[in-house]
N, C-alpha and C positions, 0 to 999 in steps of 0.2 A: 247198021243198027246201033253201034257205039256212039256215032255222031248224033243220031236221032235222040238217044237217051240223054246225051249231054245237053242238047238244045232244050229238051223238055225239063231237065233239071234246072237249067238257067232260067227258064220262064217261071217255074215254080218259085225259085229263089227270089226273082224280081217281084213277083206277086206278093210273097211274104213280106218283103221289105216295104212295099207300098202299103200293105195292110197295117204294118207296125207303126207307120207314120200317122195313121188314123186311129180312131177309137176302135176297140176290138169288135169284131162281128159277133153278134149274139144269135144263136139258133136254139130252138127248143127240141127236146127229145121226149117223146110220149109213147109209153107202152103200158100194157096191163100189168106186166111184171118184168123184172130185170132178166136179161138173158145174155149169153156170152158174145153175141155177134156185134155188140156195140164196139168192141175192140177193133174189129175189122173195119168198121165205119170210121173210127177215129184214126186208125193207121193210114187209111187211104186219104183222108183229109190232110194229114200231116205231109204225106208225099206230094200233095197238091199245093202245099204252102200255107195251109190253115192249121195253126198249131195252138192247142189249148194252153192257156197261161201266157201266150205271147200276143197273138192277134185274133184269138178266137175264144169265145165263152160259150159253152154248151150248158143250157139250163135243163137238167135232167128231172123228169117228172114220171114217177112210177105209181100205179094205182094199187100195188101190192095185192093183185088178184081180185080187187073189188071194182067192177065196172062203174058202179054208182059214183065213184070218186073222179071219174074222168072229166066230167063237165067242169068242176071247179079247177082241175089241173089245167085244162085248156084256157080257161079265163085267166088263170094266174100267169100262164105263158104270154098271153096277149098283153097283159099289164107289164110284163117284163121287157116289152119292146123288142121281141125277137124278130129277125128278118124272115125266118121261115120256121115252120114246125115240121119235124120229121116224125112220122107215126109208123108203128109196126103192129100188124094185126088188125082184124076187122073192127073190134070194139073201139080201139084208139083212133083208127082212121075215120070211122063213122062220126065220132064225137068231134074230132078235129075239123073235118070238112064242114060239119054243121055249125060250129061255134067259133071258128077262128077269126071272124070279123075282119076279113080282108087280108089276113096274114096268109101267104102261100103255104100250102101243105104238100109235102113230098112223102109218099107212102110206100110201104111194102106190105101187100095184103093179097088175099085171094081175089078172084075176079071182081074188080070194083064196079063193073057195069051191072052185075047182078044185084049188088047191094045198093045201087043207086048213088054211089059217091060221085060218079062221073057219067056223062051221057054216052061216051064211046071212047075206045082206046086211042083212036087217031085224033079225035077232037074232044079232049077231056073237059073243055069249057072255061078254062082260065082261072079256076080257083085251086085246083089241085092236079098233081101229076105224080108219077112214080113208077113202080114195078108191080106187075101182077104175077103172083106165084103159081097160078094155074092149078091150084089144088083140086078144084072141082073137076077139071079135065082129066086128072090122073087117077081119079077114084077107081075106075075099072082095073087099072094096072095094079093097084094095091090089093084088090080082091084076088086077082089072078096069082099074085106072088104068094099069098097065104094058101091058096088052093094047091099050089105046086108043092109047098113045104109040108102041109098037114094032110096026111092021107085021109080020105073019106070025110073031108070037112063038110059039115052040114049046118052047124050052128056057130054064127059069128057075132061076137059082141062088138059094138061100136062105142068108142070112148069119146065123149063130147065135152068141150069146155063151156058150152052154153053161149058162146059168142054168136053173132049173126053169121060169120064165116064158118064157124064150127057146125052150126045147124045145116047150112047149105052143103057142106062136105059130107055130113052124115046122110043127108037125103040122097046124094049122088052115090055114095058107097052102098047104101041100102038098095037103091035101084039096080046097081051093077050086081049085087049079090043075088037079088031076086031072079035076074036073068040066068044065073048059074044054078038056080034051084036051092039057094041057101036061105035059112031062116036067120033073121037078125034081131037084135034088141039093142037100143041105145041106152047107155049108162051115163048119167050126167055127173061130171067131175069138175064142178065149177069153183071149187075151193080146195086148196092144198090140204086142209084139215080133214077132208073127206076122201082123200085118195086111198087110204088103207081100207076103209070100209067098202069103198066102191070096188076095189079089186077082190076083196073077200066075197062080195056078192056075185061077181062074175064067176069066181071059182066054185062057190057053193051051188050055183044054179047049173053048173055043168057045161058052160060055154067052152067050145073047143079051142078057140083062138080069139084074138082081139085086134082090131084096127083102130088107131087113134087119129083124130083130126090134127092138123097142124095148128099149134097153139103156142104163143109166147109163154103162157102160164105153164104148160106142160114142159116146155124146153127149160125153163128156169128151175124145174125140179127133176131133170132128166135122170139123175143118179137114183133118187128116191123111187121114181116110177119104175126104172129098170129093175131095181132090187125087189120091188113088189111082184113084177112078172116072174122073176126067178123063184121067189118065195112060194108062189102059187103054181109054179111049173106051167105057166101060160105062154104059149107061142104068141108073140105080139109084134105088130108092125107099127113103126112111128115114122116121122117125116125127116129126121136128121140122124146122122151117124153118132151123135153124142149119146143117144140111148143105147146103141149097139155096143159102143166102146164100154159102156157101164154094165153090159150084160144082157140087154134085151136081144131078141132073136134077129130082127132085121129092121131096116128102114129104107124108105124110098121117097125122094122129094127133091126140090130144087137145091142147088149148091148155094146155101145161104151165105157162106163166106164171100163168094163171088157177087151175090146179089147185094149185100150190104156195102161192099166196096163200090159197086156201081151206083148205089144210092148216094154215096158220098160225092161221086162225080156230078150227079144231078144237082145236088145242093151247091156245090162249088160253081156250077154254071149259073145258077140263080143269083148267088151273092156277087158274082162278077158282072151281073147286069143282063143276063138272058131273060127273055120274056117267057113267062109261064105258059102263055097261050100258044107259043111255038114249040112246046115240048110235049110230044105225044107220050102216052103211057107205053112203057115197054113190057115185054113178057120175058120171063126167065127162059134161057135156052139150054142150060146145063142142069142135068139131074144126076143124082148120086144114089146108087143102090149099095147098101152096106149089109153084111151078113156076119153073124157071130157063129163061127164053126164050133167053138167049145160049147156054147149053149145048145146048139143043134145036137151035138153028141149027147149031152146030158138028157135032152128030151127025146132022143131016139129019132131025130128027124133028119132029112136031107133034101137037097134041091135036085131037080132033074139036071142032067148035064148041060142042056142048052141054057137053062136059067142060071146055073152056076157059072157058066162062061161069061155071063153079063154082069157079074158082081164087080163093082168098082173098088170096094174096100172090104177086105176079108179080115176079120178079127179072129185070131187063132189062140 
């Protein structure tokens, strides 16, 4: 194992030196809103010999929660002569794939075949590839977790960011809830300025719990959103443990730290000369279930023993 690591380190170092002898590689980064997992992406690139300020330039473009800005941001990245555009979330991925004008796109988003960004996972078509987060597929699991935690749950609020992927996730969660006899209502939280009023509406209308779509917009405001759930004593489920660490009840979703590190590896393959057409879309394989025991105690809630045994991260 030690010898293998030494060989990989030597390869990465040699690659870094080769890149330094040439003009820095430029890649674009496109999301609807900033979020913490860009650090994991950069860290993995560094391990692979692509280092910002030395042989790599990352052109960051954020829409600050406004999807209408994405078109101009993609056009700006293309003009910046980037070798690849990295997109996170369905809004950014939709716009990048539609407007990148020959620049390869590497994405992390919910099922890209449903949204039409690619034709199939195995044969994405040569314009884009990346990682599917499978959020539509795990919608029933989210509903089941909330039903386990909230006794006699019958009214479930769905929190949507208004993105194409968010809409699809809400549809899947609503369908799963109907099968369990639950009533649902979707609340649109497409702008951070409306988060407080949105949660106030959920509370005043008497919804017993909430399930949120996976959203870079939500993740960038995880602490604020978690505090709102505590303020309104609302049992809520999100997609990443960042919300739970900030006080929300629970989360279930792909391990985004692992996913963004893998995204960096795909980008490194491309800039080294791999053919995009030979790179099938991958699916996340690791999911994380986080639970805040202190919040559960405050709300008078608990998980059944079998579900509690499946918790990956317990916040006490």
